[in-house]
Residue, then its C-alpha position, 0 to 999 in steps of 0.5 A: m500500499h502506498p504510504a501517503l493511503a496508509s497515513i489517510l486511512h490511519t487518519l480516519v480509523v481513529q478520526d472515526q474511533l474505529t476497530a478491528g471490524d468496524l468498517f470504513f463505509p457499511g450499508e444502510k443497515g450496518g451491512l456490507l455494502a451492495g455492489s450497487v452502490y460501487r457500481g453507482a459510486w465509481d459510475k457517478a465519479r467516472m462521469a465528474v472528471l474523465t471527457e465524454r470519450e473517456y467516459s464512455s471507452p472501457v477504461g476503468k469502466r468497473v473498478y476492478d479494472l484498475r487493478h489491471t491498470c497497476l498490474t500492466t503498468w508494472l510490467n510496462h515499467g520493467i519491474p519482474p513478472a515475479q515481483v509483480a505476481e507477488w504483489a498481486g497475490n498470482s503465481v507467474p503463470v496466472l500473471l503472463s497468461t493474462y499480461a503476456r500479450c499488455i507488454t510493451g515499450q519494451t523493445v529497444e530497451l531489451q534490444q540494448r541490453i542484448e546486443g550492448p555486451q556484443k557491442l565492437p569496442g570505438v564502433p556505434l551501433a547503428p538501427g539495422p533491420g527491424g529497429s534492431l541495434s547491431p554495428p554497421l557492417p562493412r562496404a563491400q569491396g569491389r572483387a580483385r581479378 
């Protein structure tokens, strides 16, 4: 949990004198809130802060979508899948079966990491076919007769 969120929640616990088993947001009769209440509040919040185009898109349509956004963001920023899986409470196979197709934007960096050790001293890497980085090929010399 982010430290700023933990601080906010701690302040609310102290302010409302909550104890173990108390609910932050109890339902009308003191029990759990109905799913329809969550969905209605979430829809109103999205409508209040998103543009019409964003609101009509599937982005954040459900509260659970925030989990997908978070895990995808972590993976796209290079956090190792094993760590993301641990934080998410998933196994690596389950995580990758769901999110592998969402990992983007790392190709150039990964190619540099692979090809970097192969770089010849003093020869700059140049984009090759398919965008991979490799030393430029020497120019072909005319055939000797």
